[in-house]
KOLDOSE-912994 format. One record per atom (N, C-alpha, C, O): residue number from 1; residue in three letters; atom name; x, y, z. Coordinates in nm, 2 decimals, always signed. Layout:
N
[NUM, ALA, CA, [X, Y, Z]],
...
END
This chain:
103
[1, MET, N, [-0.49, +1.37, +8.78]],
[1, MET, CA, [-0.39, +1.42, +8.91]],
[1, MET, C, [-0.49, +1.46, +9.04]],
[1, MET, O, [-0.46, +1.44, +9.16]],
[2, ILE, N, [-0.60, +1.53, +8.98]],
[2, ILE, CA, [-0.71, +1.56, +9.08]],
[2, ILE, C, [-0.75, +1.44, +9.14]],
[2, ILE, O, [-0.73, +1.42, +9.26]],
[3, ASN, N, [-0.80, +1.34, +9.07]],
[3, ASN, CA, [-0.85, +1.21, +9.14]],
[3, ASN, C, [-0.75, +1.14, +9.22]],
[3, ASN, O, [-0.79, +1.08, +9.32]],
[4, SER, N, [-0.63, +1.15, +9.20]],
[4, SER, CA, [-0.50, +1.10, +9.26]],
[4, SER, C, [-0.50, +1.18, +9.41]],
[4, SER, O, [-0.51, +1.12, +9.52]],
[5, THR, N, [-0.50, +1.29, +9.38]],
[5, THR, CA, [-0.49, +1.38, +9.50]],
[5, THR, C, [-0.61, +1.37, +9.61]],
[5, THR, O, [-0.59, +1.37, +9.73]],
[6, THR, N, [-0.73, +1.35, +9.54]],
[6, THR, CA, [-0.84, +1.35, +9.63]],
[6, THR, C, [-0.85, +1.20, +9.71]],
[6, THR, O, [-0.90, +1.17, +9.82]],
[7, GLN, N, [-0.80, +1.12, +9.63]],
[7, GLN, CA, [-0.79, +0.98, +9.69]],
[7, GLN, C, [-0.68, +0.98, +9.80]],
[7, GLN, O, [-0.70, +0.93, +9.91]],
[8, LEU, N, [-0.56, +1.04, +9.77]],
[8, LEU, CA, [-0.46, +1.03, +9.87]],
[8, LEU, C, [-0.51, +1.12, +10.00]],
[8, LEU, O, [-0.48, +1.08, +10.11]],
[9, GLY, N, [-0.57, +1.23, +9.99]],
[9, GLY, CA, [-0.61, +1.32, +10.07]],
[9, GLY, C, [-0.71, +1.23, +10.19]],
[9, GLY, O, [-0.71, +1.25, +10.32]],
[10, GLN, N, [-0.79, +1.14, +10.11]],
[10, GLN, CA, [-0.88, +1.08, +10.20]],
[10, GLN, C, [-0.80, +0.97, +10.27]],
[10, GLN, O, [-0.85, +0.92, +10.37]],
[11, ARG, N, [-0.69, +0.94, +10.24]],
[11, ARG, CA, [-0.62, +0.84, +10.29]],
[11, ARG, C, [-0.51, +0.91, +10.41]],
[11, ARG, O, [-0.42, +0.86, +10.48]],
[12, GLY, N, [-0.54, +1.04, +10.42]],
[12, GLY, CA, [-0.45, +1.12, +10.52]],
[12, GLY, C, [-0.31, +1.16, +10.45]],
[12, GLY, O, [-0.22, +1.20, +10.52]],
[13, LEU, N, [-0.29, +1.15, +10.31]],
[13, LEU, CA, [-0.18, +1.21, +10.25]],
[13, LEU, C, [-0.18, +1.32, +10.19]],
[13, LEU, O, [-0.28, +1.35, +10.12]],
[14, LEU, N, [-0.09, +1.40, +10.19]],
[14, LEU, CA, [-0.10, +1.56, +10.12]],
[14, LEU, C, [+0.01, +1.54, +10.03]],
[14, LEU, O, [+0.11, +1.48, +10.08]],
[15, VAL, N, [-0.01, +1.58, +9.89]],
[15, VAL, CA, [+0.08, +1.58, +9.81]],
[15, VAL, C, [+0.10, +1.74, +9.77]],
[15, VAL, O, [+0.01, +1.82, +9.73]],
[16, GLU, N, [+0.26, +1.78, +9.79]],
[16, GLU, CA, [+0.29, +1.90, +9.78]],
[16, GLU, C, [+0.35, +1.92, +9.65]],
[16, GLU, O, [+0.31, +2.01, +9.57]],
[17, ASN, N, [+0.46, +1.83, +9.60]],
[17, ASN, CA, [+0.53, +1.84, +9.47]],
[17, ASN, C, [+0.50, +1.70, +9.42]],
[17, ASN, O, [+0.49, +1.59, +9.48]],
[18, VAL, N, [+0.50, +1.72, +9.28]],
[18, VAL, CA, [+0.54, +1.57, +9.21]],
[18, VAL, C, [+0.63, +1.61, +9.09]],
[18, VAL, O, [+0.60, +1.71, +9.02]],
[19, LEU, N, [+0.73, +1.54, +9.07]],
[19, LEU, CA, [+0.84, +1.52, +8.96]],
[19, LEU, C, [+0.77, +1.47, +8.84]],
[19, LEU, O, [+0.74, +1.36, +8.86]],
[20, LEU, N, [+0.75, +1.54, +8.72]],
[20, LEU, CA, [+0.70, +1.45, +8.60]],
[20, LEU, C, [+0.82, +1.44, +8.51]],
[20, LEU, O, [+0.90, +1.53, +8.50]],
[21, ARG, N, [+0.84, +1.33, +8.43]],
[21, ARG, CA, [+0.94, +1.31, +8.37]],
[21, ARG, C, [+0.87, +1.23, +8.24]],
[21, ARG, O, [+0.79, +1.15, +8.24]],
[22, ASP, N, [+0.95, +1.30, +8.12]],
[22, ASP, CA, [+0.94, +1.21, +8.00]],
[22, ASP, C, [+0.77, +1.22, +7.98]],
[22, ASP, O, [+0.69, +1.12, +7.97]],
[23, ILE, N, [+0.73, +1.33, +7.97]],
[23, ILE, CA, [+0.61, +1.38, +7.93]],
[23, ILE, C, [+0.59, +1.36, +7.78]],
[23, ILE, O, [+0.68, +1.42, +7.71]],
[24, GLN, N, [+0.49, +1.29, +7.70]],
[24, GLN, CA, [+0.50, +1.29, +7.58]],
[24, GLN, C, [+0.36, +1.36, +7.54]],
[24, GLN, O, [+0.24, +1.33, +7.57]],
[25, LEU, N, [+0.39, +1.47, +7.45]],
[25, LEU, CA, [+0.30, +1.56, +7.39]],
[25, LEU, C, [+0.24, +1.51, +7.28]],
[25, LEU, O, [+0.32, +1.45, +7.20]],
[26, PRO, N, [+0.10, +1.53, +7.23]],
[26, PRO, CA, [+0.07, +1.49, +7.13]],
[26, PRO, C, [+0.15, +1.59, +6.99]],
[26, PRO, O, [+0.21, +1.70, +7.01]],
[27, ALA, N, [+0.15, +1.52, +6.88]],
[27, ALA, CA, [+0.24, +1.60, +6.78]],
[27, ALA, C, [+0.19, +1.73, +6.73]],
[27, ALA, O, [+0.27, +1.81, +6.69]],
[28, THR, N, [+0.07, +1.76, +6.74]],
[28, THR, CA, [+0.01, +1.88, +6.69]],
[28, THR, C, [+0.03, +2.00, +6.79]],
[28, THR, O, [+0.05, +2.12, +6.76]],
[29, LEU, N, [+0.03, +1.95, +6.92]],
[29, LEU, CA, [+0.08, +2.03, +7.03]],
[29, LEU, C, [+0.20, +2.08, +7.03]],
[29, LEU, O, [+0.24, +2.20, +7.03]],
[30, LYS, N, [+0.28, +1.97, +7.02]],
[30, LYS, CA, [+0.43, +2.00, +7.01]],
[30, LYS, C, [+0.48, +2.08, +6.91]],
[30, LYS, O, [+0.56, +2.16, +6.93]],
[31, ALA, N, [+0.43, +2.06, +6.79]],
[31, ALA, CA, [+0.44, +2.14, +6.67]],
[31, ALA, C, [+0.40, +2.27, +6.68]],
[31, ALA, O, [+0.45, +2.36, +6.62]],
[32, SER, N, [+0.31, +2.28, +6.75]],
[32, SER, CA, [+0.24, +2.42, +6.78]],
[32, SER, C, [+0.34, +2.51, +6.86]],
[32, SER, O, [+0.39, +2.62, +6.82]],
[33, ILE, N, [+0.38, +2.44, +6.97]],
[33, ILE, CA, [+0.49, +2.50, +7.07]],
[33, ILE, C, [+0.61, +2.53, +6.98]],
[33, ILE, O, [+0.66, +2.64, +6.98]],
[34, GLU, N, [+0.66, +2.46, +6.93]],
[34, GLU, CA, [+0.80, +2.48, +6.84]],
[34, GLU, C, [+0.76, +2.61, +6.75]],
[34, GLU, O, [+0.84, +2.71, +6.75]],
[35, SER, N, [+0.64, +2.61, +6.68]],
[35, SER, CA, [+0.61, +2.71, +6.57]],
[35, SER, C, [+0.62, +2.86, +6.65]],
[35, SER, O, [+0.68, +2.96, +6.60]],
[36, LYS, N, [+0.55, +2.85, +6.78]],
[36, LYS, CA, [+0.54, +2.96, +6.86]],
[36, LYS, C, [+0.68, +3.02, +6.91]],
[36, LYS, O, [+0.71, +3.14, +6.91]],
[37, GLN, N, [+0.75, +2.92, +6.96]],
[37, GLN, CA, [+0.89, +2.99, +6.98]],
[37, GLN, C, [+0.98, +3.02, +6.87]],
[37, GLN, O, [+1.06, +3.11, +6.88]],
[38, GLN, N, [+0.97, +2.95, +6.76]],
[38, GLN, CA, [+1.01, +3.01, +6.61]],
[38, GLN, C, [+0.98, +3.15, +6.58]],
[38, GLN, O, [+1.06, +3.24, +6.56]],
[39, ALA, N, [+0.83, +3.17, +6.60]],
[39, ALA, CA, [+0.80, +3.29, +6.58]],
[39, ALA, C, [+0.85, +3.42, +6.67]],
[39, ALA, O, [+0.86, +3.53, +6.62]],
[40, GLU, N, [+0.87, +3.38, +6.81]],
[40, GLU, CA, [+0.93, +3.45, +6.90]],
[40, GLU, C, [+1.05, +3.50, +6.87]],
[40, GLU, O, [+1.09, +3.62, +6.86]],
[41, GLN, N, [+1.12, +3.40, +6.85]],
[41, GLN, CA, [+1.27, +3.41, +6.81]],
[41, GLN, C, [+1.28, +3.53, +6.67]],
[41, GLN, O, [+1.35, +3.63, +6.67]],
[42, GLU, N, [+1.18, +3.50, +6.56]],
[42, GLU, CA, [+1.19, +3.55, +6.44]],
[42, GLU, C, [+1.17, +3.71, +6.47]],
[42, GLU, O, [+1.24, +3.79, +6.42]],
[43, ALA, N, [+1.06, +3.74, +6.57]],
[43, ALA, CA, [+1.00, +3.86, +6.61]],
[43, ALA, C, [+1.14, +3.94, +6.68]],
[43, ALA, O, [+1.17, +4.06, +6.65]],
[44, LEU, N, [+1.22, +3.88, +6.78]],
[44, LEU, CA, [+1.32, +3.91, +6.85]],
[44, LEU, C, [+1.43, +3.97, +6.75]],
[44, LEU, O, [+1.47, +4.08, +6.77]],
[45, ALA, N, [+1.46, +3.88, +6.64]],
[45, ALA, CA, [+1.57, +3.91, +6.54]],
[45, ALA, C, [+1.53, +4.04, +6.46]],
[45, ALA, O, [+1.61, +4.13, +6.45]],
[46, MET, N, [+1.41, +4.06, +6.41]],
[46, MET, CA, [+1.35, +4.15, +6.37]],
[46, MET, C, [+1.35, +4.30, +6.42]],
[46, MET, O, [+1.38, +4.40, +6.36]],
[47, ASN, N, [+1.33, +4.29, +6.55]],
[47, ASN, CA, [+1.33, +4.40, +6.64]],
[47, ASN, C, [+1.48, +4.46, +6.64]],
[47, ASN, O, [+1.51, +4.58, +6.63]],
[48, PHE, N, [+1.57, +4.35, +6.66]],
[48, PHE, CA, [+1.72, +4.38, +6.69]],
[48, PHE, C, [+1.77, +4.47, +6.55]],
[48, PHE, O, [+1.83, +4.58, +6.55]],
[49, ARG, N, [+1.73, +4.39, +6.43]],
[49, ARG, CA, [+1.74, +4.48, +6.28]],
[49, ARG, C, [+1.71, +4.61, +6.28]],
[49, ARG, O, [+1.78, +4.70, +6.25]],
[50, LEU, N, [+1.57, +4.62, +6.31]],
[50, LEU, CA, [+1.52, +4.76, +6.32]],
[50, LEU, C, [+1.58, +4.85, +6.40]],
[50, LEU, O, [+1.60, +4.97, +6.36]],
[51, GLN, N, [+1.64, +4.81, +6.54]],
[51, GLN, CA, [+1.71, +4.92, +6.61]],
[51, GLN, C, [+1.83, +4.92, +6.55]],
[51, GLN, O, [+1.87, +5.04, +6.57]],
[52, LYS, N, [+1.91, +4.84, +6.49]],
[52, LYS, CA, [+2.02, +4.87, +6.43]],
[52, LYS, C, [+1.99, +4.97, +6.33]],
[52, LYS, O, [+2.04, +5.08, +6.34]],
[53, GLU, N, [+1.91, +4.94, +6.23]],
[53, GLU, CA, [+1.90, +5.01, +6.11]],
[53, GLU, C, [+1.87, +5.18, +6.14]],
[53, GLU, O, [+1.93, +5.28, +6.10]],
[54, LYS, N, [+1.76, +5.18, +6.24]],
[54, LYS, CA, [+1.76, +5.30, +6.32]],
[54, LYS, C, [+1.88, +5.37, +6.36]],
[54, LYS, O, [+1.90, +5.49, +6.33]],
[55, GLN, N, [+1.96, +5.29, +6.44]],
[55, GLN, CA, [+2.09, +5.37, +6.47]],
[55, GLN, C, [+2.19, +5.41, +6.36]],
[55, GLN, O, [+2.25, +5.51, +6.38]],
[56, GLU, N, [+2.20, +5.33, +6.25]],
[56, GLU, CA, [+2.26, +5.37, +6.13]],
[56, GLU, C, [+2.20, +5.50, +6.08]],
[56, GLU, O, [+2.26, +5.60, +6.04]],
[57, ALA, N, [+2.07, +5.49, +6.07]],
[57, ALA, CA, [+2.00, +5.61, +6.00]],
[57, ALA, C, [+2.04, +5.74, +6.10]],
[57, ALA, O, [+2.06, +5.85, +6.04]],
[58, GLU, N, [+2.03, +5.74, +6.22]],
[58, GLU, CA, [+2.08, +5.83, +6.31]],
[58, GLU, C, [+2.24, +5.89, +6.26]],
[58, GLU, O, [+2.28, +6.00, +6.24]],
[59, ARG, N, [+2.31, +5.77, +6.25]],
[59, ARG, CA, [+2.44, +5.83, +6.24]],
[59, ARG, C, [+2.47, +5.88, +6.11]],
[59, ARG, O, [+2.57, +5.96, +6.09]],
[60, LYS, N, [+2.38, +5.85, +6.00]],
[60, LYS, CA, [+2.38, +5.89, +5.87]],
[60, LYS, C, [+2.35, +6.06, +5.88]],
[60, LYS, O, [+2.42, +6.15, +5.83]],
[61, ARG, N, [+2.24, +6.08, +5.95]],
[61, ARG, CA, [+2.19, +6.20, +5.98]],
[61, ARG, C, [+2.28, +6.30, +6.04]],
[61, ARG, O, [+2.29, +6.42, +6.01]],
[62, ILE, N, [+2.36, +6.23, +6.13]],
[62, ILE, CA, [+2.47, +6.33, +6.19]],
[62, ILE, C, [+2.58, +6.36, +6.11]],
[62, ILE, O, [+2.62, +6.48, +6.11]],
[63, GLU, N, [+2.62, +6.27, +6.03]],
[63, GLU, CA, [+2.73, +6.29, +5.92]],
[63, GLU, C, [+2.67, +6.38, +5.83]],
[63, GLU, O, [+2.71, +6.50, +5.81]],
[64, ALA, N, [+2.54, +6.33, +5.77]],
[64, ALA, CA, [+2.51, +6.48, +5.67]],
[64, ALA, C, [+2.53, +6.61, +5.72]],
[64, ALA, O, [+2.59, +6.70, +5.66]],
[65, GLY, N, [+2.48, +6.62, +5.85]],
[65, GLY, CA, [+2.48, +6.74, +5.92]],
[65, GLY, C, [+2.62, +6.80, +5.92]],
[65, GLY, O, [+2.63, +6.91, +5.88]],
[66, GLY, N, [+2.71, +6.73, +5.96]],
[66, GLY, CA, [+2.84, +6.78, +5.96]],
[66, GLY, C, [+2.91, +6.81, +5.81]],
[66, GLY, O, [+2.98, +6.90, +5.79]],
[67, ILE, N, [+2.87, +6.73, +5.71]],
[67, ILE, CA, [+2.89, +6.78, +5.59]],
[67, ILE, C, [+2.84, +6.91, +5.54]],
[67, ILE, O, [+2.90, +7.00, +5.48]],
[68, ARG, N, [+2.68, +6.92, +5.58]],
[68, ARG, CA, [+2.63, +7.06, +5.54]],
[68, ARG, C, [+2.71, +7.18, +5.62]],
[68, ARG, O, [+2.75, +7.28, +5.56]],
[69, ASP, N, [+2.73, +7.16, +5.76]],
[69, ASP, CA, [+2.79, +7.25, +5.81]],
[69, ASP, C, [+2.95, +7.30, +5.75]],
[69, ASP, O, [+2.99, +7.41, +5.74]],
[70, PHE, N, [+3.02, +7.18, +5.71]],
[70, PHE, CA, [+3.12, +7.22, +5.64]],
[70, PHE, C, [+3.11, +7.30, +5.50]],
[70, PHE, O, [+3.19, +7.39, +5.46]],
[71, GLN, N, [+3.02, +7.26, +5.44]],
[71, GLN, CA, [+2.99, +7.32, +5.31]],
[71, GLN, C, [+2.93, +7.46, +5.33]],
[71, GLN, O, [+2.95, +7.55, +5.24]],
[72, GLN, N, [+2.87, +7.49, +5.44]],
[72, GLN, CA, [+2.82, +7.63, +5.48]],
[72, GLN, C, [+2.95, +7.72, +5.51]],
[72, GLN, O, [+2.96, +7.84, +5.48]],
[73, ILE, N, [+3.04, +7.65, +5.59]],
[73, ILE, CA, [+3.16, +7.73, +5.62]],
[73, ILE, C, [+3.25, +7.77, +5.49]],
[73, ILE, O, [+3.31, +7.88, +5.47]],
[74, VAL, N, [+3.25, +7.66, +5.41]],
[74, VAL, CA, [+3.34, +7.69, +5.30]],
[74, VAL, C, [+3.28, +7.81, +5.20]],
[74, VAL, O, [+3.35, +7.90, +5.15]],
[75, ALA, N, [+3.12, +7.78, +5.20]],
[75, ALA, CA, [+3.07, +7.87, +5.09]],
[75, ALA, C, [+3.08, +8.02, +5.16]],
[75, ALA, O, [+3.09, +8.12, +5.08]],
[76, GLN, N, [+3.07, +8.05, +5.28]],
[76, GLN, CA, [+3.09, +8.19, +5.33]],
[76, GLN, C, [+3.23, +8.26, +5.29]],
[76, GLN, O, [+3.24, +8.38, +5.29]],
[77, GLY, N, [+3.34, +8.16, +5.26]],
[77, GLY, CA, [+3.46, +8.21, +5.25]],
[77, GLY, C, [+3.49, +8.21, +5.10]],
[77, GLY, O, [+3.60, +8.23, +5.06]],
[78, ILE, N, [+3.37, +8.18, +5.01]],
[78, ILE, CA, [+3.41, +8.20, +4.87]],
[78, ILE, C, [+3.33, +8.33, +4.83]],
[78, ILE, O, [+3.21, +8.35, +4.87]],
[79, SER, N, [+3.39, +8.41, +4.76]],
[79, SER, CA, [+3.31, +8.52, +4.72]],
[79, SER, C, [+3.30, +8.53, +4.57]],
[79, SER, O, [+3.39, +8.47, +4.51]],
[80, PRO, N, [+3.21, +8.59, +4.52]],
[80, PRO, CA, [+3.20, +8.59, +4.36]],
[80, PRO, C, [+3.33, +8.62, +4.30]],
[80, PRO, O, [+3.36, +8.55, +4.20]],
[81, GLN, N, [+3.42, +8.73, +4.35]],
[81, GLN, CA, [+3.54, +8.75, +4.29]],
[81, GLN, C, [+3.64, +8.67, +4.30]],
[81, GLN, O, [+3.73, +8.69, +4.22]],
[82, LEU, N, [+3.65, +8.56, +4.39]],
[82, LEU, CA, [+3.72, +8.46, +4.42]],
[82, LEU, C, [+3.70, +8.36, +4.29]],
[82, LEU, O, [+3.79, +8.32, +4.22]],
[83, LEU, N, [+3.58, +8.33, +4.28]],
[83, LEU, CA, [+3.51, +8.23, +4.20]],
[83, LEU, C, [+3.56, +8.30, +4.05]],
[83, LEU, O, [+3.62, +8.21, +3.98]],
[84, SER, N, [+3.56, +8.39, +4.01]],
[84, SER, CA, [+3.59, +8.46, +3.88]],
[84, SER, C, [+3.72, +8.48, +3.88]],
[84, SER, O, [+3.75, +8.53, +3.77]],
[85, GLY, N, [+3.82, +8.46, +3.96]],
[85, GLY, CA, [+3.97, +8.47, +3.96]],
[85, GLY, C, [+3.98, +8.62, +3.97]],
[85, GLY, O, [+4.09, +8.66, +3.92]],
[86, ARG, N, [+3.91, +8.71, +4.02]],
[86, ARG, CA, [+3.94, +8.83, +4.02]],
[86, ARG, C, [+3.94, +8.87, +4.19]],
[86, ARG, O, [+3.91, +8.98, +4.23]],
[87, GLU, N, [+3.98, +8.78, +4.26]],
[87, GLU, CA, [+3.96, +8.83, +4.42]],
[87, GLU, C, [+4.08, +8.93, +4.43]],
[87, GLU, O, [+4.17, +8.93, +4.36]],
[88, SER, N, [+4.06, +9.01, +4.53]],
[88, SER, CA, [+4.14, +9.11, +4.59]],
[88, SER, C, [+4.28, +9.05, +4.60]],
[88, SER, O, [+4.30, +8.94, +4.67]],
[89, ARG, N, [+4.37, +9.13, +4.54]],
[89, ARG, CA, [+4.51, +9.08, +4.56]],
[89, ARG, C, [+4.57, +9.23, +4.60]],
[89, ARG, O, [+4.52, +9.34, +4.58]],
[90, PRO, N, [+4.69, +9.20, +4.65]],
[90, PRO, CA, [+4.77, +9.34, +4.69]],
[90, PRO, C, [+4.82, +9.39, +4.55]],
[90, PRO, O, [+4.84, +9.32, +4.45]],
[91, PRO, N, [+4.84, +9.51, +4.56]],
[91, PRO, CA, [+4.88, +9.58, +4.44]],
[91, PRO, C, [+5.01, +9.54, +4.39]],
[91, PRO, O, [+5.08, +9.52, +4.49]],
[92, ARG, N, [+5.07, +9.52, +4.29]],
[92, ARG, CA, [+5.19, +9.51, +4.24]],
[92, ARG, C, [+5.30, +9.58, +4.29]],
[92, ARG, O, [+5.42, +9.54, +4.30]],
[93, THR, N, [+5.25, +9.73, +4.33]],
[93, THR, CA, [+5.36, +9.80, +4.35]],
[93, THR, C, [+5.41, +9.77, +4.50]],
[93, THR, O, [+5.52, +9.77, +4.54]],
[94, TRP, N, [+5.27, +9.72, +4.60]],
[94, TRP, CA, [+5.31, +9.66, +4.74]],
[94, TRP, C, [+5.41, +9.55, +4.74]],
[94, TRP, O, [+5.50, +9.52, +4.82]],
[95, LEU, N, [+5.39, +9.49, +4.61]],
[95, LEU, CA, [+5.49, +9.35, +4.62]],
[95, LEU, C, [+5.64, +9.41, +4.59]],
[95, LEU, O, [+5.73, +9.36, +4.66]],
[96, ARG, N, [+5.66, +9.51, +4.51]],
[96, ARG, CA, [+5.79, +9.54, +4.46]],
[96, ARG, C, [+5.84, +9.62, +4.60]],
[96, ARG, O, [+5.96, +9.64, +4.61]],
[97, VAL, N, [+5.77, +9.67, +4.70]],
[97, VAL, CA, [+5.83, +9.76, +4.78]],
[97, VAL, C, [+5.85, +9.65, +4.88]],
[97, VAL, O, [+5.96, +9.67, +4.93]],
[98, SER, N, [+5.79, +9.57, +4.92]],
[98, SER, CA, [+5.83, +9.43, +5.01]],
[98, SER, C, [+5.95, +9.37, +4.99]],
[98, SER, O, [+6.03, +9.33, +5.07]],
[99, ILE, N, [+5.97, +9.35, +4.83]],
[99, ILE, CA, [+6.08, +9.28, +4.80]],
[99, ILE, C, [+6.21, +9.37, +4.83]],
[99, ILE, O, [+6.31, +9.34, +4.89]],
[100, ARG, N, [+6.19, +9.48, +4.77]],
[100, ARG, CA, [+6.30, +9.59, +4.81]],
[100, ARG, C, [+6.34, +9.61, +4.93]],
[100, ARG, O, [+6.46, +9.63, +4.94]],
[101, LYS, N, [+6.26, +9.61, +5.05]],
[101, LYS, CA, [+6.30, +9.61, +5.20]],
[101, LYS, C, [+6.38, +9.49, +5.23]],
[101, LYS, O, [+6.48, +9.51, +5.30]],
[102, TRP, N, [+6.35, +9.37, +5.17]],
[102, TRP, CA, [+6.44, +9.24, +5.20]],
[102, TRP, C, [+6.58, +9.25, +5.13]],
[102, TRP, O, [+6.66, +9.18, +5.18]],
[103, LEU, N, [+6.62, +9.33, +5.01]],
[103, LEU, CA, [+6.74, +9.35, +4.94]],
[103, LEU, C, [+6.83, +9.41, +4.98]],
[103, LEU, O, [+6.93, +9.43, +4.92]],
END
């Protein structure tokens, strides 16, 4: 191309653009280009999978935090007396008095 441009320049012609069609690349160069494109696609796919897994891990951390908070709230409301079946109940006399009021 450089020789052609030099020769055309000597004749007073200036070449600004040249449209190239049907370029035949050597098989090894073509395979190398295709291999590089394939590797780039695989790298992009891996990055996508990693990002998706990180989002899933964050979702699971949030879920686990919610479960932990729930368990702490429930644990605060459970006393040893409640677990043993001896939770404080109103005396039976109070129950009799309440029933008599309604009769």
